[in-house]
C-alpha positions as MATLAB code, in Angstrom:
seq = 'MRPLIILLLGLFCLQAGAADIVVGERTISVPLPDGYVELTPDMSPYYESMWAYVAASNHRYLTLIHESTAAAILRGDAVEVGRYMNIEAEKSISRMSISATQFGEFQDIIRNQLFELTARVQEHLPEITSAGNAALSEQFDADLAVDLGGVVPLPVHHDTDNAIASSMYMTVSATVNGEDMGSEILSATMLSLHVGDKVLFLYVYGPQSDLLWTRETANAWADSIVAGNPFPAD';
ca = [
       0.527   -0.146   -0.001;
       2.695    2.382    0.513;
       4.455    2.205   -2.711;
       0.623    3.170   -3.996;
       0.596    6.195   -1.177;
       4.204    8.033   -2.366;
       3.034    7.839   -6.717;
      -0.768    9.658   -5.626;
       1.269   11.820   -3.733;
       4.218   12.394   -6.709;
       1.742   12.479   -9.514;
       0.705   15.429   -8.591;
       2.400   17.437   -6.156;
      13.707   18.804  -30.545;
      15.694   17.519  -32.778;
      14.988   14.292  -33.385;
      17.059   11.659  -30.622;
      16.468   10.882  -26.717;
      17.769   10.789  -23.612;
      19.129    8.200  -20.635;
      17.603    8.876  -17.427;
      18.712    6.818  -14.293;
      15.449    5.971  -11.879;
      17.107    4.383   -8.916;
      19.176    2.204  -10.529;
      17.188    1.940  -14.199;
      19.052    3.337  -17.223;
      15.883    4.384  -19.244;
      15.916    5.678  -23.090;
      14.028    8.439  -23.245;
      13.256    9.451  -26.654;
      12.803   12.890  -27.244;
       9.367   14.288  -29.671;
      10.070   15.161  -32.849;
      11.092   19.180  -33.193;
      11.931   19.373  -29.000;
      14.951   19.610  -27.607;
      16.136   19.963  -23.798;
      16.616   22.810  -21.775;
      19.772   23.660  -20.569;
      21.064   25.933  -18.032;
      22.760   28.147  -20.815;
      18.948   29.642  -21.365;
      19.067   31.579  -18.779;
      17.002   33.056  -17.336;
      14.523   30.294  -18.782;
      15.799   27.478  -17.652;
      16.020   29.156  -13.597;
      12.618   29.636  -13.870;
      10.735   26.017  -15.721;
      13.299   24.323  -13.347;
      12.561   26.715   -9.987;
       8.256   24.400   -9.440;
       8.938   21.389   -9.342;
       7.417   19.530   -6.023;
      10.212   18.813   -3.239;
       8.731   14.575   -3.996;
       9.689   14.314   -7.590;
      12.856   14.353   -9.453;
      13.007   15.532  -12.875;
      15.356   14.999  -15.744;
      14.398   16.536  -18.078;
      12.188   19.296  -19.840;
      11.020   20.480  -23.334;
      10.790   22.935  -25.557;
      10.581   23.500  -29.268;
      13.866   23.451  -30.995;
      12.953   26.818  -32.193;
      12.770   28.750  -28.692;
      15.743   26.701  -27.553;
      17.651   28.878  -30.837;
      15.453   32.079  -30.143;
      16.665   32.188  -25.927;
      20.031   31.452  -27.363;
      20.545   34.063  -29.358;
      19.122   36.386  -27.163;
      15.825   36.785  -27.510;
      12.030   36.757  -25.296;
      10.113   34.851  -25.994;
       7.335   32.612  -24.662;
       7.822   29.223  -23.933;
       4.245   28.486  -25.160;
       4.656   24.373  -25.332;
       6.689   22.342  -23.398;
       7.652   19.040  -21.302;
       8.458   17.506  -18.382;
      10.027   13.951  -17.479;
       9.790   13.136  -13.784;
       9.924    9.874  -10.531;
       8.426   10.062   -7.673;
      11.766   10.606   -4.906;
      11.236    7.835   -2.538;
       8.849    5.665   -5.591;
      11.764    5.698   -7.845;
      14.079    2.853   -5.858;
      11.252    0.372   -5.785;
       9.794   -2.376   -8.182;
       6.917   -2.403   -8.833;
       4.913   -4.730  -10.516;
       1.998   -4.329  -13.004;
       0.062   -5.762   -9.788;
       0.455   -2.328   -7.549;
      -0.144   -0.548  -11.167;
      -2.547   -1.391  -11.518;
      -4.623   -0.870   -8.383;
      -2.381    2.664   -8.090;
      -4.749    3.270  -12.078;
      -8.175    1.440   -9.753;
      -7.572    5.023   -7.157;
      -6.970    7.154   -9.490;
      -9.984    6.175  -11.815;
     -12.091    5.976   -8.416;
     -10.402    9.693   -6.831;
      -9.385   12.186   -9.267;
     -11.766   14.585   -8.582;
     -10.963   14.441   -4.667;
      -6.752   14.028   -5.080;
      -7.127   17.232   -7.254;
      -8.467   19.244   -4.315;
      -5.607   17.561   -2.414;
      -2.857   18.716   -4.545;
      -4.267   22.077   -5.006;
      -3.913   22.632   -1.462;
       0.381   22.182   -1.497;
       0.464   24.035   -4.476;
       1.420   27.569   -2.500;
       3.782   25.517   -0.875;
       5.449   24.629   -4.508;
       4.939   27.763   -5.598;
       6.278   30.208   -2.551;
       9.437   28.191   -2.273;
       9.951   28.687   -6.683;
       9.796   31.613   -5.932;
      11.442   32.154   -3.004;
      14.666   31.082   -4.472;
      14.176   33.288   -8.416;
      13.816   36.296   -6.403;
      17.092   35.373   -4.183;
      19.079   34.494   -7.517;
      18.129   37.735   -9.882;
      17.569   40.498   -7.103;
      13.849   40.552   -7.958;
      10.235   40.714   -6.241;
       9.009   37.569   -8.141;
       5.820   35.663   -7.665;
       3.926   33.591   -9.721;
       1.036   31.778   -8.659;
      -1.004   28.972   -9.413;
      -5.021   28.762   -8.914;
      -7.447   28.217  -11.130;
      -7.032   24.106  -11.916;
      -9.919   22.674  -13.618;
      -9.514   18.686  -13.915;
     -11.041   16.567  -16.183;
     -11.694   12.841  -16.515;
      -9.377   10.130  -17.492;
      -8.951   10.082  -21.098;
      -6.414    7.462  -21.300;
      -6.291    3.994  -19.538;
      -4.028    1.881  -20.310;
      -2.115   -1.455  -19.061;
       0.636    0.217  -19.115;
      -0.442    3.878  -18.748;
      -3.445    6.191  -17.759;
      -3.392    9.711  -18.174;
      -6.460   12.543  -17.326;
      -6.352   16.828  -18.698;
      -6.880   19.955  -17.124;
      -6.812   23.179  -16.558;
      -4.910   25.344  -14.784;
      -4.374   29.741  -14.779;
      -0.792   31.074  -14.246;
       0.080   35.051  -12.980;
       3.340   36.710  -12.190;
       4.394   39.708  -10.830;
       7.787   41.344  -10.778;
       8.766   43.584   -8.124;
       4.904   44.489   -7.822;
       4.102   45.397  -11.766;
       0.986   43.186  -12.571;
       2.440   40.619  -15.393;
      -0.947   39.327  -16.239;
      -2.078   35.298  -16.407;
      -3.288   33.042  -18.929;
      -4.616   29.391  -19.316;
      -2.811   26.953  -19.547;
      -4.032   23.320  -20.423;
      -1.960   20.069  -19.157;
      -2.170   16.804  -19.302;
      -0.605   14.042  -17.066;
       0.345   10.498  -18.176;
       1.434    7.915  -15.488;
       3.661    5.574  -17.229;
       4.413    2.035  -15.825;
       8.150    1.350  -17.764;
       9.822   -2.212  -16.728;
       9.303   -2.059  -13.207;
       9.496    2.237  -12.644;
       6.987    5.089  -12.700;
       7.445    7.552  -14.562;
       5.349   10.913  -14.744;
       5.068   12.945  -18.618;
       3.227   16.150  -17.988;
       2.113   18.017  -21.185;
       1.206   21.746  -21.328;
       0.240   24.024  -23.443;
      -1.843   26.780  -24.119;
      -5.856   26.672  -23.738;
      -6.630   25.606  -27.101;
      -4.377   22.540  -27.173;
      -5.997   20.712  -24.586;
      -6.165   18.155  -27.662;
      -2.145   18.265  -28.263;
      -2.310   17.941  -24.946;
      -3.187   14.728  -24.857;
      -2.121   13.224  -28.356;
       1.413   14.333  -27.635;
       1.057   12.204  -24.241;
       0.275    9.443  -25.462;
       2.354    9.622  -28.290;
       5.613   10.184  -26.031;
       4.816    7.383  -23.772;
       4.730    4.987  -26.753;
       7.244    6.008  -27.079;
       9.279    5.019  -24.360;
       7.478    2.024  -24.034;
       9.083    1.152  -27.267;
      12.329    1.800  -26.642;
      12.734    0.118  -23.276;
      11.372   -3.678  -24.196;
      12.740   -5.334  -21.322;
       9.561   -7.147  -19.179;
       8.239   -5.813  -15.999;
      10.087   -7.308  -13.025;
];
């Protein structure tokens, strides 16, 4: 039961190629969706801004942005990141071996309690944003305040033996040194993927009108990860 609880907490809180990530002691090859590249530390301040808001219980392995956006950042242009993706795993659960049966039990909980779990996660969003705001404000010597709210969860839309996904809308707003920088509504799809004996969390984000794109991209990304890692579940 404990692995299930940890999974639930973790869930909510390029040019073509692949990147290897190490989850526990398992090396997993992660194909990069066509046209997307890794967001790297030399893409400041976008790198710091995107990596500041990670749930303390999770480890993030990659953030991907479109190659044209990456090129613009490296030129020094101001850009709107728009569509992007993260891949994460829950820190404690990543050291465990998760069986197909355990993952199926986890799926049952998501199917039956999705909206209650989402409401519980919303209660922890201020903790994540507060920590990120503090880190960025100190690093860039500015008073930065990002707020995540207005979360509207949607029912599970993808459910297979090794994956389960749902989407949401979320309002993001920000102020810098007291100046209102505006707000926008994002669409996001969160897909939990059982690969071998590990569970990965795939997050795909886009503007409000991109809900279908986030879903299709998450599904295709999950399929490519499974195809690239043919080892059987332990």
